[in-house]
N, C-alpha and C positions, 0 to 999 in steps of 0.2 A: 455469718459471724453471730456467735451467739456471745451478747454482753448481758451480765445478769448484775442486779443493781441492790446492794445491803441493804438493809431499812438503817444503816451507820450512816452512807453516804445521802442518800436522801434531803435535799434542803429544805425545807418549806417557807416561801414567804409571803408576807401578809404586808398592807400599807394604810392608813390613816384616809380620811381624803383630806381638803386643803384646811389647815387650822396656820390661826393667825401666828406669824413669830416674827422678832425684834425689826427684823429688812424686809418684810413681807409675810406671804403665803408659802407656810413649808409642808410638805408632807412625811410621815415618821415612814420608814422600812423597817420592819424586822423579818430576819433571818434565824429559822430554830434549825436544830439537827439534835437527832435522838443517838446515845453510842449508849451502850449497855453499861454505863457505870457511872454517865451524865449526860445532862442535857445543854448543846450548846446553845449562845445568841449571842445576833449582834444589833442594833438598831445605829440606824443610820437616817439621815435628813437628808432629804434634796428640797431646794437643788444644790446645795454646798456638797454632799456627798461627805458628810462629818461622822464621823462614828461618835457614837453619843455614848453607848454600854456595847462592852462585848463582854463573852466568856466563852472561853473555849477557844475563838477563832485563833486561827496564828499569823502574826502580820499581813506575811502571804497571801492568805485566804482571802484579809480581809480587804487587801487592795483587789485582787479580782472579785468581789462583791463590790467594790466600786464602780469596779468598770464596767463589770453587767449593768450597772446603776447608769453610767454613761449613755448606755448602749440603748436601756428600754426607757428614761426617762422621758420620752414623749409619751409613750403609750400609759404609761405607771401616771402621770399630770393627765393623761385624758380616764384612766377609770379612778382615779382622785375627783374629780370635777364630776361626773357622775356619780359619785356614793354621793358628796353635796345635793347634788340636783334631787335625786331621789328622797331626801330625810327631807328637802323644806317641801315637798310636793304628799310626804305622808303626814305630816302636820297638822 
């Protein structure tokens, strides 16, 4: 089976290291998707999986992104801790 993925179907995810939040440390996760006429963007905070900002993603897509974060949360937290660790030792 040959599956072709268009550039408009690709979603890029980036995230911060651990940041201070109101109720402890948080991680800001950003999802971006480029289409012909616009750039879609969603920012979701872990661990609450609260959508902080979104543009271009519909409610169903945001729910899918939140579910993805639920499944990948431990991996993202581990990576975020590594970001903080690397920054501390580079200073």
